[in-house]
C-alpha positions in Angstrom: 0.1 0.1 -0.5 1.4 3.7 -1.5 1.3 5.8 1.1 0.5 9.6 -0.1 3.1 12.6 0.7 0.2 13.6 2.5 -0.9 10.7 4.6 2.5 10.4 5.0 2.5 14.0 6.6 -0.3 13.2 9.0 1.0 9.9 9.7 4.0 11.8 11.1 1.9 13.9 13.2 -0.2 11.3 14.9 3.0 9.3 15.7 4.5 12.4 17.3 1.5 12.7 19.0 1.7 10.2 20.8 5.0 9.8 21.4 4.3 13.3 23.0 2.1 11.4 25.3 3.6 8.4 26.0 6.4 10.5 28.3 3.2 11.4 30.9 1.4 8.5 30.5 1.3 5.5 33.3 0.1 2.0 33.4 -2.6 0.9 31.5 -3.1 4.5 29.1 1.4 3.6 28.4 0.2 0.5 26.7 -3.2 1.9 25.1 -0.5 4.4 23.7 2.2 2.4 22.5 -0.2 -0.3 21.2 -1.5 3.6 18.8 2.5 4.6 17.8 2.8 0.9 16.6 0.0 0.4 14.7 1.4 3.8 13.1 4.5 2.5 12.6 3.5 -0.2 10.7 1.6 1.9 8.6 4.7 3.9 7.6 6.2 0.9 6.3 8.1 -0.3 9.6 6.7 -3.6 11.1 7.9 -3.7 14.8 11.0 -6.3 15.7 11.9 -6.0 11.7 15.4 -5.3 11.6 14.9 -5.0 7.6 15.7 -2.6 5.7 13.0 -2.2 2.9 14.7 -2.9 -0.2 16.2 -0.3 -2.9 13.9 1.4 -5.1 14.7 -0.5 -8.7 17.5 2.2 -10.4 16.6 2.7 -14.4 18.6 0.5 -16.4 18.9 3.1 -19.4 20.7 5.9 -18.8 18.6 9.1 -19.7 18.9 10.6 -23.3 21.4 13.7 -22.3 23.9 11.7 -19.7 24.6 9.1 -23.5 24.3 12.6 -25.1 27.5 14.2 -23.2 29.2 11.3 -23.1 29.5 11.1 -26.7 30.4 14.3 -26.9 27.7 15.6 -28.1 27.7 18.8 -25.2 31.8 20.0 -26.2 30.4 22.7 -28.8 27.7 24.4 -26.2 28.5 28.0 -25.3 29.7 28.2 -22.0 26.1 29.0 -20.2 24.3 26.1 -22.1 27.2 23.9 -20.7 27.4 24.7 -17.3 23.3 24.5 -17.5 23.7 20.6 -18.5 27.0 20.2 -16.1 23.8 21.2 -13.0 21.1 19.0 -15.1 23.8 15.5 -15.1 24.9 16.2 -10.6 21.9 14.5 -10.2 23.0 11.3 -12.4 26.5 11.5 -11.6 26.7 7.7 -9.0 24.2 6.3 -11.3 24.8 6.9 -14.6 28.2 8.6 -15.4 31.3 8.9 -12.9 32.5 12.2 -11.8 36.1 11.1 -13.7 33.0 10.8 -16.8 32.5 14.3 -16.1 36.0 15.4 -15.6 36.6 14.3 -18.6 33.8 15.7 -20.8 34.3 19.1 -19.3 37.6 18.9 -20.2 37.3 18.6 -24.4 34.7 21.4 -24.3 37.7 23.6 -22.2 40.4 21.7 -25.4 37.3 22.8 -27.7 37.7 26.5 -27.4 41.5 27.2 -26.3 41.6 30.7 -27.2 38.5 31.2 -24.6 40.5 29.6 -21.6 43.6 31.3 -22.1 
């Protein structure tokens, strides 16, 4: 069951309220609050007593078009502002579809194609 962002926020608020109540509760009230906390945690996706971490979301198998074009050198003729925008866009894919060394190599290629400007 996937929760929406608003449902998660509501459950987190409820959990926060229950944890505050648990600080001062005693006896049977504390047991009731503990049960409500457990129920809320289960709704949020945390199983009680489970030490397993949820599986990571599946990574996309195909690299985005901007990554494949960058690795092919298609952006080496861009203007300064456009190249900086491209680098900023690529930032989210570093470590997933390309390495920092790939980005550095692309930047070096871009600089080498404009020796008069880089001097």
